[in-house]
LUMSE-804509 format. One record per residue: residue in one letter; chain; x, y, z of N, C-alpha, C in turn. Coordinates in Angstrom, 3 decimals, always signed. Layout:
BEGIN
resn | chain | neast | nnorth | nup | caeast | canorth | caup | ceast | cnorth | cup
a | A | X | Y | Z | X | Y | Z | X | Y | Z
...
***
This chain:
BEGIN
resn | chain | neast | nnorth | nup | caeast | canorth | caup | ceast | cnorth | cup
m | A | +0.559 | -0.875 | +0.075 | +0.129 | -0.089 | +0.010 | +0.982 | +0.839 | +0.274
i | A | +0.737 | +2.108 | -0.968 | +1.248 | +3.200 | -0.914 | +0.668 | +4.220 | +0.282
a | A | +2.006 | +5.089 | +0.940 | +1.643 | +5.783 | +2.117 | +1.784 | +7.329 | +1.855
d | A | +1.106 | +7.623 | +0.732 | +1.345 | +8.928 | +0.487 | +0.187 | +9.882 | +0.433
g | A | +0.092 | +11.271 | +0.342 | -0.714 | +11.963 | +0.494 | -2.029 | +11.955 | -0.628
a | A | -1.828 | +11.092 | -1.969 | -2.769 | +10.729 | -2.910 | -3.459 | +9.787 | -2.792
h | A | -2.630 | +9.143 | -1.721 | -3.640 | +7.598 | -1.381 | -4.449 | +7.365 | -0.142
f | A | -4.518 | +8.781 | +0.660 | -5.215 | +8.883 | +1.703 | -6.316 | +7.791 | +2.286
d | A | -7.337 | +8.034 | +1.324 | -8.621 | +7.764 | +1.383 | -8.252 | +6.223 | +1.438
a | A | -7.444 | +5.567 | +0.604 | -7.648 | +4.197 | +0.961 | -6.712 | +3.731 | +1.856
l | A | -5.840 | +4.444 | +2.631 | -5.338 | +4.548 | +3.879 | -5.800 | +4.558 | +4.867
a | A | -7.085 | +5.134 | +4.561 | -7.876 | +5.605 | +6.199 | -8.959 | +4.278 | +6.022
a | A | -9.559 | +4.056 | +4.735 | -10.046 | +3.167 | +4.765 | -9.619 | +1.611 | +4.793
d | A | -8.557 | +1.379 | +5.071 | -7.585 | +0.317 | +5.366 | -7.292 | +0.070 | +7.143
l | A | -7.615 | +1.661 | +7.597 | -7.354 | +1.396 | +9.120 | -8.739 | +1.182 | +9.630
d | A | -9.895 | +1.739 | +8.994 | -11.051 | +1.100 | +9.328 | -11.515 | -0.489 | +9.209
q | A | -10.811 | -0.957 | +7.818 | -11.085 | -2.382 | +7.988 | -10.642 | -3.026 | +9.244
a | A | -9.148 | -2.635 | +9.255 | -8.646 | -3.348 | +10.726 | -8.928 | -3.046 | +11.705
v | A | -9.653 | -1.644 | +12.217 | -10.583 | -1.736 | +13.437 | -11.600 | -2.741 | +13.358
g | A | -12.186 | -2.527 | +12.230 | -13.448 | -3.439 | +12.293 | -12.988 | -4.549 | +12.613
a | A | -12.125 | -5.582 | +11.665 | -11.900 | -6.614 | +11.722 | -11.452 | -7.488 | +13.229
m | A | -10.417 | -6.160 | +13.927 | -10.113 | -6.496 | +15.582 | -11.420 | -6.259 | +16.120
s | A | -12.157 | -5.262 | +15.804 | -13.355 | -5.396 | +17.159 | -14.157 | -6.321 | +16.842
a | A | -14.563 | -7.016 | +15.821 | -15.190 | -8.245 | +15.457 | -14.982 | -9.149 | +16.246
q | A | -13.468 | -9.657 | +16.838 | -13.318 | -10.307 | +17.449 | -14.131 | -10.526 | +18.850
f | A | -14.562 | -9.507 | +19.609 | -15.288 | -9.109 | +20.161 | -16.417 | -9.204 | +20.107
e | A | -17.060 | -8.809 | +19.028 | -18.513 | -9.510 | +18.970 | -18.691 | -10.678 | +18.857
r | A | -17.918 | -11.355 | +18.390 | -18.010 | -13.057 | +18.098 | -17.826 | -13.460 | +19.369
d | A | -17.421 | -12.817 | +20.287 | -16.922 | -13.691 | +21.522 | -16.625 | -12.794 | +22.778
p | A | -17.412 | -12.157 | +23.417 | -17.514 | -11.312 | +24.330 | -16.677 | -11.447 | +25.588
s | A | -16.731 | -12.811 | +25.735 | -16.066 | -13.668 | +27.152 | -14.336 | -13.216 | +26.743
l | A | -13.921 | -12.892 | +25.436 | -12.606 | -12.627 | +25.218 | -12.167 | -11.224 | +25.905
w | A | -12.899 | -10.587 | +26.112 | -12.091 | -9.310 | +26.597 | -11.533 | -9.315 | +27.727
p | A | -11.583 | -9.811 | +28.784 | -11.208 | -10.165 | +29.840 | -9.777 | -11.010 | +29.971
r | A | -10.052 | -12.267 | +28.882 | -8.976 | -12.959 | +28.989 | -7.487 | -12.394 | +28.298
g | A | -6.667 | -12.866 | +28.932 | -4.902 | -13.010 | +28.378 | -3.974 | -13.802 | +29.071
q | A | -2.762 | -14.043 | +28.573 | -1.981 | -14.643 | +28.684 | -1.473 | -14.310 | +30.076
p | A | -0.769 | -15.893 | +30.900 | -0.451 | -15.563 | +31.979 | +1.108 | -14.068 | +31.766
g | A | +1.048 | -12.861 | +32.494 | +1.713 | -12.105 | +32.543 | +1.961 | -11.318 | +31.594
k | A | +0.322 | -10.787 | +31.001 | +0.805 | -10.260 | +29.759 | -1.111 | -9.391 | +29.629
w | A | -1.411 | -8.622 | +28.856 | -2.145 | -7.993 | +28.932 | -3.621 | -8.764 | +28.192
t | A | -4.516 | -8.285 | +28.961 | -5.811 | -9.464 | +28.353 | -6.126 | -8.619 | +27.009
a | A | -7.339 | -9.437 | +26.103 | -7.752 | -8.756 | +24.961 | -8.306 | -7.464 | +24.968
g | A | -8.792 | -7.220 | +25.884 | -9.122 | -5.645 | +26.180 | -8.111 | -4.468 | +26.448
q | A | -7.010 | -5.051 | +27.051 | -5.891 | -4.037 | +27.026 | -5.362 | -3.416 | +25.976
h | A | -5.577 | -4.871 | +25.271 | -4.623 | -4.766 | +23.422 | -5.395 | -3.809 | +22.866
a | A | -6.695 | -3.847 | +23.200 | -7.734 | -2.485 | +22.684 | -7.720 | -1.190 | +22.846
d | A | -6.770 | -1.126 | +24.305 | -6.818 | +0.212 | +25.142 | -6.004 | +1.214 | +24.609
h | A | -4.677 | -0.012 | +24.282 | -3.753 | +0.244 | +24.014 | -3.779 | +1.009 | +22.429
l | A | -4.466 | +0.075 | +21.539 | -4.784 | +0.907 | +20.392 | -5.567 | +2.202 | +20.501
a | A | -6.541 | +2.336 | +21.364 | -7.215 | +3.108 | +21.290 | -6.160 | +4.641 | +22.356
l | A | -5.864 | +4.227 | +22.709 | -4.448 | +5.602 | +23.318 | -3.672 | +5.462 | +22.476
g | A | -2.986 | +5.160 | +21.604 | -2.182 | +5.002 | +20.347 | -2.545 | +6.030 | +19.298
l | A | -4.224 | +5.673 | +19.004 | -4.868 | +6.341 | +17.872 | -5.043 | +7.899 | +18.788
a | A | -5.307 | +7.874 | +19.634 | -5.509 | +9.700 | +20.481 | -4.382 | +10.412 | +20.694
d | A | -3.307 | +9.553 | +20.915 | -2.029 | +10.503 | +20.988 | -1.515 | +10.892 | +19.711
t | A | -1.963 | +9.874 | +18.598 | -0.973 | +10.620 | +17.669 | -2.207 | +11.647 | +16.665
a | A | -3.184 | +11.444 | +17.368 | -4.144 | +12.750 | +16.510 | -4.381 | +13.738 | +16.992
d | A | -3.552 | +13.701 | +18.843 | -3.597 | +14.783 | +19.065 | -2.257 | +15.891 | +18.500
a | A | -1.080 | +14.884 | +18.260 | -0.027 | +15.266 | +17.876 | -0.188 | +16.114 | +16.413
f | A | -0.868 | +15.195 | +15.216 | -1.087 | +15.612 | +14.203 | -1.977 | +16.826 | +14.327
e | A | -3.066 | +17.053 | +15.050 | -4.025 | +17.929 | +14.869 | -3.351 | +19.435 | +15.602
r | A | -2.173 | +19.140 | +16.282 | -1.251 | +20.517 | +16.904 | -0.357 | +21.046 | +15.624
r | A | +0.106 | +19.866 | +15.174 | +1.203 | +20.129 | +13.712 | +0.283 | +20.721 | +12.588
r | A | -1.037 | +20.454 | +12.154 | -1.895 | +20.658 | +11.330 | -2.174 | +22.420 | +11.834
a | A | -2.153 | +22.666 | +12.822 | -2.401 | +24.575 | +13.227 | -1.027 | +25.407 | +12.789
e | A | +0.106 | +24.321 | +13.075 | +1.412 | +25.065 | +12.921 | +1.646 | +25.037 | +11.147
l | A | +1.274 | +23.892 | +10.263 | +1.415 | +24.072 | +8.896 | +0.252 | +25.250 | +8.612
r | A | -1.231 | +25.289 | +8.867 | -1.858 | +26.251 | +8.639 | -1.525 | +28.023 | +8.733
a | A | -0.471 | +27.694 | +9.748 | +0.152 | +29.197 | +9.961 | +1.335 | +29.696 | +9.690
g | A | +2.109 | +28.694 | +8.730 | +3.119 | +28.136 | +7.941 | +4.354 | +28.316 | +8.870
t | A | +4.070 | +27.565 | +10.217 | +5.193 | +27.308 | +10.916 | +5.597 | +26.001 | +11.675
l | A | +5.227 | +25.541 | +10.962 | +5.472 | +24.019 | +10.735 | +7.103 | +23.681 | +9.885
g | A | +8.121 | +23.244 | +10.516 | +9.147 | +22.619 | +9.944 | +8.758 | +21.670 | +8.803
p | A | +10.287 | +21.834 | +8.207 | +10.013 | +20.996 | +6.791 | +9.946 | +19.001 | +7.655
v | A | +9.676 | +18.526 | +6.793 | +9.848 | +17.260 | +7.194 | +10.942 | +16.494 | +6.951
p | A | +11.215 | +16.365 | +8.337 | +13.049 | +16.069 | +8.890 | +13.514 | +14.799 | +7.582
r | A | +14.496 | +14.450 | +7.268 | +15.267 | +13.509 | +6.783 | +15.201 | +12.764 | +7.852
r | A | +15.567 | +11.429 | +7.143 | +15.666 | +9.874 | +7.516 | +17.322 | +9.396 | +7.414
g | A | +17.802 | +8.634 | +8.313 | +18.697 | +8.030 | +8.434 | +18.053 | +6.528 | +8.105
i | A | +19.374 | +5.973 | +7.774 | +19.729 | +4.420 | +7.243 | +18.395 | +3.607 | +8.005
l | A | +18.447 | +3.490 | +9.192 | +17.655 | +3.013 | +10.097 | +15.948 | +2.930 | +9.943
h | A | +16.430 | +4.583 | +10.121 | +14.721 | +5.052 | +10.002 | +14.055 | +4.771 | +8.546
r | A | +14.920 | +4.760 | +7.254 | +14.455 | +4.324 | +6.344 | +14.060 | +2.995 | +6.701
l | A | +14.657 | +2.045 | +7.438 | +14.419 | +0.982 | +7.002 | +13.422 | +0.187 | +7.228
w | A | +13.273 | +0.894 | +9.055 | +11.516 | +0.637 | +9.499 | +10.711 | +0.874 | +8.881
v | A | +10.828 | +2.316 | +7.939 | +9.645 | +2.627 | +7.304 | +9.527 | +1.979 | +5.959
g | A | +10.070 | +1.316 | +5.807 | +10.004 | +0.252 | +4.934 | +9.627 | -1.021 | +5.286
l | A | +10.237 | -1.254 | +6.307 | +9.128 | -2.725 | +6.920 | +8.320 | -2.301 | +7.280
v | A | +7.877 | -1.591 | +7.908 | +6.481 | -1.022 | +8.787 | +5.263 | -0.835 | +7.992
i | A | +5.575 | +0.397 | +7.406 | +4.718 | +1.190 | +6.576 | +4.687 | +0.469 | +4.843
g | A | +5.445 | -0.085 | +4.407 | +6.032 | -0.314 | +3.049 | +5.405 | -1.916 | +2.807
r | A | +5.939 | -2.422 | +3.792 | +5.504 | -4.373 | +4.013 | +4.405 | -4.811 | +5.253
g | A | +3.887 | -3.688 | +5.848 | +2.991 | -3.962 | +6.777 | +3.129 | -5.189 | +8.015
w | A | +4.537 | -5.187 | +8.387 | +5.062 | -6.392 | +9.183 | +5.908 | -5.445 | +10.505
l | A | +5.168 | -5.768 | +11.871 | +5.615 | -5.211 | +12.975 | +6.101 | -6.060 | +13.891
p | A | +7.411 | -5.785 | +14.534 | +8.130 | -7.240 | +15.009 | +7.429 | -6.931 | +16.542
r | A | +7.676 | -8.159 | +17.039 | +6.891 | -8.751 | +18.498 | +8.109 | -7.778 | +19.677
g | A | +7.724 | -7.358 | +20.712 | +8.754 | -7.360 | +22.150 | +8.751 | -5.899 | +22.062
g | A | +8.347 | -4.574 | +21.266 | +8.698 | -3.279 | +21.040 | +7.955 | -2.839 | +22.915
r | A | +9.061 | -2.146 | +22.939 | +8.526 | -1.484 | +24.654 | +7.473 | -0.138 | +24.409
t | A | +6.341 | -0.186 | +25.357 | +5.664 | +0.508 | +24.656 | +5.847 | +1.677 | +25.900
p | A | +5.803 | +3.146 | +25.629 | +6.100 | +4.502 | +26.089 | +5.004 | +4.138 | +27.498
r | A | +5.391 | +4.511 | +28.612 | +4.166 | +4.404 | +29.497 | +2.800 | +5.197 | +29.513
r | A | +2.599 | +6.254 | +28.382 | +1.604 | +7.338 | +28.378 | +0.584 | +6.182 | +27.697
l | A | +0.992 | +5.336 | +26.775 | +0.412 | +4.606 | +25.880 | +0.259 | +3.032 | +26.426
e | A | +0.424 | +2.550 | +27.665 | +0.138 | +1.691 | +28.365 | -1.316 | +1.307 | +29.005
a | A | -1.866 | +0.189 | +28.337 | -3.251 | +0.061 | +28.630 | -3.631 | +0.276 | +30.229
g | A | -4.736 | -0.005 | +30.741 | -5.264 | +0.848 | +31.765 | -5.446 | -1.070 | +32.506
p | A | -5.833 | -0.904 | +33.832 | -5.811 | -2.399 | +34.259 | -7.156 | -3.127 | +33.928
g | A | -8.400 | -2.577 | +33.368 | -9.502 | -3.072 | +33.128 | -10.279 | -2.255 | +32.537
p | A | -9.971 | -1.916 | +31.211 | -10.822 | -1.086 | +30.392 | -12.654 | -1.966 | +30.071
e | A | -12.890 | -0.644 | +30.033 | -14.530 | -1.188 | +29.516 | -14.992 | -1.190 | +27.914
r | A | -15.188 | -2.024 | +27.977 | -15.561 | -2.934 | +25.933 | -15.991 | -2.055 | +25.523
t | A | -17.115 | -1.786 | +25.930 | -17.783 | -0.235 | +25.112 | -17.283 | +0.961 | +24.677
a | A | -17.128 | +1.733 | +25.956 | -16.110 | +2.693 | +25.804 | -14.508 | +2.890 | +24.928
t | A | -14.035 | +1.922 | +25.641 | -12.907 | +1.337 | +24.653 | -12.751 | +1.293 | +23.262
l | A | -13.734 | +0.548 | +22.480 | -14.113 | +0.116 | +20.957 | -14.385 | +1.694 | +20.878
g | A | -15.319 | +2.339 | +21.143 | -15.925 | +3.758 | +21.052 | -14.612 | +4.701 | +21.239
r | A | -13.569 | +4.670 | +21.844 | -12.143 | +5.414 | +21.373 | -11.613 | +5.244 | +19.864
l | A | -11.944 | +3.671 | +20.217 | -10.955 | +3.388 | +18.906 | -11.675 | +3.993 | +17.894
a | A | -12.946 | +4.194 | +17.576 | -13.486 | +4.517 | +16.852 | -13.465 | +5.891 | +16.351
r | A | -13.356 | +6.573 | +17.735 | -13.521 | +8.375 | +17.604 | -12.115 | +8.496 | +16.874
g | A | -10.847 | +7.582 | +17.212 | -9.862 | +7.587 | +16.937 | -9.206 | +7.603 | +15.392
v | A | -9.960 | +6.256 | +15.260 | -9.815 | +6.408 | +13.542 | -10.585 | +7.859 | +12.486
a | A | -11.523 | +7.950 | +13.744 | -12.433 | +9.170 | +12.592 | -11.612 | +10.794 | +12.823
r | A | -10.701 | +10.992 | +13.720 | -9.925 | +11.915 | +14.040 | -9.092 | +12.068 | +13.029
h | A | -8.323 | +10.717 | +12.744 | -7.099 | +10.715 | +11.417 | -7.725 | +11.196 | +10.132
r | A | -9.105 | +10.121 | +10.075 | -9.823 | +10.471 | +8.836 | -9.903 | +11.867 | +8.258
a | A | -10.392 | +13.233 | +9.557 | -10.919 | +14.129 | +9.441 | -9.338 | +15.048 | +9.101
l | A | -8.494 | +14.832 | +9.715 | -7.383 | +15.290 | +9.820 | -7.342 | +15.363 | +8.298
g | A | -7.210 | +14.524 | +7.709 | -6.784 | +13.947 | +6.460 | -7.678 | +14.758 | +4.996
a | A | -9.011 | +14.666 | +5.620 | -10.126 | +15.480 | +4.400 | -10.208 | +17.026 | +4.478
g | A | -9.399 | +17.650 | +4.953 | -9.317 | +19.044 | +4.788 | -7.928 | +19.552 | +4.645
l | A | -7.316 | +18.522 | +4.246 | -5.796 | +18.840 | +3.431 | -5.722 | +18.553 | +1.953
s | A | -4.971 | +19.545 | +0.839 | -4.866 | +18.533 | -0.538 | -4.133 | +17.590 | -0.144
a | A | -3.389 | +16.614 | -0.865 | -2.636 | +15.434 | -0.881 | -0.764 | +16.297 | -0.490
e | A | -0.589 | +17.347 | -1.354 | +0.294 | +17.487 | -0.796 | +0.730 | +18.017 | +0.888
e | A | -0.654 | +18.496 | +1.215 | -0.449 | +19.365 | +2.901 | -0.432 | +18.152 | +3.649
r | A | -1.043 | +16.428 | +3.040 | -0.977 | +15.857 | +3.842 | +0.547 | +15.094 | +3.740
d | A | +0.600 | +15.108 | +2.545 | +2.682 | +14.250 | +2.830 | +3.259 | +15.578 | +3.585
r | A | +3.369 | +16.445 | +3.269 | +3.934 | +17.673 | +4.324 | +3.673 | +17.529 | +6.103
l | A | +2.474 | +17.336 | +6.193 | +2.591 | +17.398 | +7.734 | +2.991 | +16.074 | +8.246
w | A | +3.835 | +16.478 | +9.543 | +4.489 | +15.418 | +9.711 | +4.543 | +15.530 | +11.810
a | A | +4.660 | +14.358 | +12.447 | +4.765 | +14.455 | +13.744 | +5.897 | +13.564 | +14.455
p | A | +6.382 | +13.877 | +15.092 | +7.260 | +12.180 | +16.132 | +6.405 | +11.061 | +16.413
n | A | +7.233 | +10.201 | +15.888 | +7.092 | +9.002 | +16.076 | +6.645 | +8.875 | +17.565
p | A | +5.360 | +8.113 | +18.706 | +5.167 | +7.992 | +19.802 | +6.084 | +7.627 | +20.422
f | A | +7.054 | +6.214 | +19.407 | +7.647 | +4.966 | +20.524 | +9.305 | +5.469 | +20.436
l | A | +9.602 | +6.539 | +19.023 | +10.829 | +6.793 | +19.020 | +10.863 | +8.614 | +18.320
p | A | +10.947 | +9.882 | +19.301 | +10.720 | +10.948 | +19.184 | +11.521 | +11.107 | +18.291
r | A | +12.724 | +10.475 | +17.971 | +13.495 | +11.352 | +17.285 | +13.359 | +10.960 | +15.620
w | A | +12.420 | +9.867 | +15.562 | +12.202 | +9.898 | +13.833 | +10.859 | +9.911 | +14.051
h | A | +9.921 | +10.484 | +12.814 | +8.649 | +10.738 | +12.600 | +7.944 | +9.917 | +11.564
y | A | +6.913 | +10.680 | +11.253 | +5.716 | +9.994 | +9.975 | +5.299 | +11.515 | +9.561
t | A | +4.763 | +11.188 | +8.637 | +3.816 | +11.876 | +7.614 | +2.440 | +11.500 | +8.424
l | A | +1.379 | +12.419 | +7.917 | +0.319 | +11.696 | +8.186 | -0.345 | +10.515 | +7.279
p | A | -0.270 | +10.570 | +6.142 | -0.568 | +8.870 | +5.340 | +0.117 | +8.139 | +6.532
e | A | +1.281 | +8.027 | +6.291 | +2.250 | +6.969 | +6.819 | +1.771 | +6.794 | +8.210
i | A | +1.339 | +8.078 | +9.530 | +1.001 | +7.523 | +10.699 | -0.180 | +6.597 | +10.418
v | A | -1.060 | +6.542 | +9.378 | -2.372 | +6.182 | +9.012 | -2.223 | +4.606 | +8.882
r | A | -1.254 | +4.243 | +7.767 | -0.940 | +3.368 | +7.542 | -0.358 | +2.334 | +8.651
m | A | +0.536 | +2.906 | +9.565 | +1.889 | +2.344 | +10.875 | +0.092 | +1.710 | +11.859
h | A | -1.076 | +2.648 | +12.356 | -1.926 | +2.464 | +12.909 | -2.783 | +1.073 | +11.947
a | A | -2.573 | +0.852 | +11.040 | -3.670 | -0.176 | +10.390 | -2.279 | -1.346 | +10.593
v | A | -1.556 | -1.295 | +10.606 | -0.264 | -2.405 | +10.808 | -0.433 | -2.904 | +12.125
h | A | -0.351 | -1.965 | +13.270 | -0.449 | -2.102 | +14.852 | -1.311 | -2.901 | +15.268
v | A | -2.707 | -2.038 | +14.483 | -3.945 | -2.360 | +14.745 | -3.990 | -4.318 | +14.325
r | A | -3.603 | -4.458 | +13.034 | -3.221 | -5.976 | +13.040 | -2.339 | -6.860 | +13.741
h | A | -1.419 | -5.748 | +13.971 | -0.233 | -6.978 | +15.107 | -1.035 | -7.218 | +15.874
h | A | -1.917 | -6.845 | +16.786 | -2.432 | -6.599 | +18.008 | -3.522 | -7.566 | +18.145
a | A | -4.398 | -7.156 | +16.808 | -5.583 | -8.235 | +16.343 | -4.653 | -9.654 | +16.700
r | A | -3.438 | -9.556 | +16.147 | -2.804 | -11.558 | +16.014 | -2.779 | -11.731 | +17.513
l | A | -2.528 | -11.010 | +18.005 | -1.940 | -11.476 | +19.234 | -3.618 | -11.649 | +20.221
i | A | -4.441 | -11.134 | +20.025 | -5.713 | -11.068 | +20.661 | -6.167 | -12.216 | +19.719
a | A | -6.037 | -12.995 | +18.858 | -6.198 | -14.223 | +18.219 | -5.836 | -15.336 | +19.030
e | A | -4.449 | -14.988 | +19.307 | -4.087 | -16.224 | +19.962 | -4.307 | -16.168 | +21.456
i | A | -4.710 | -15.369 | +21.954 | -5.572 | -15.284 | +23.141 | -7.327 | -16.036 | +22.751
a | A | -7.929 | -15.842 | +22.074 | -8.959 | -16.599 | +21.708 | -8.342 | -18.197 | +21.478
a | A | -7.486 | -18.265 | +20.966 | -7.116 | -20.013 | +20.305 | -6.337 | -20.604 | +22.160
a | A | -6.490 | -19.856 | +22.883 | -5.715 | -20.349 | +24.078 | -6.745 | -21.090 | +25.277
g | A | -7.789 | -20.235 | +24.465 | -9.239 | -20.994 | +25.101 | -9.234 | -19.937 | +26.968
***
């Protein structure tokens, strides 16, 4: 999938699909929400983490959009080799490795409520879609914010939407593993 401003609608639709498929796991089996592997997050906590991540980047990009409109947003930073490789793997190929350290502000709470959490997920997706809807393809490519996990790196708006779709699918696989474990 091409992660640029011209393909934003397709990227947003892909994020919608990823969140819908992940959420459908809970519709098929509501008892899945509080289940988890020993010492790991519950299925509901995975959803909470995703909702926190979407809200975090929506906040960042909304602030940066104001800077873009005011003409004060700096140019999109250059990328070093490791950053380019990461973007190629995650954004380009859609693969996210396991075992990343979650920043504290994005850690799931101890007992997220299902309906509220899924609502926050949907609102996070809608906020990202709304960010892109009001911008030209060039502005979407020009709008950037720091990577929430590694702030010295960055994503453009289309890239963060793609990143979220990949991230949701990554956690959906973990939730499916919880479901399979019974």
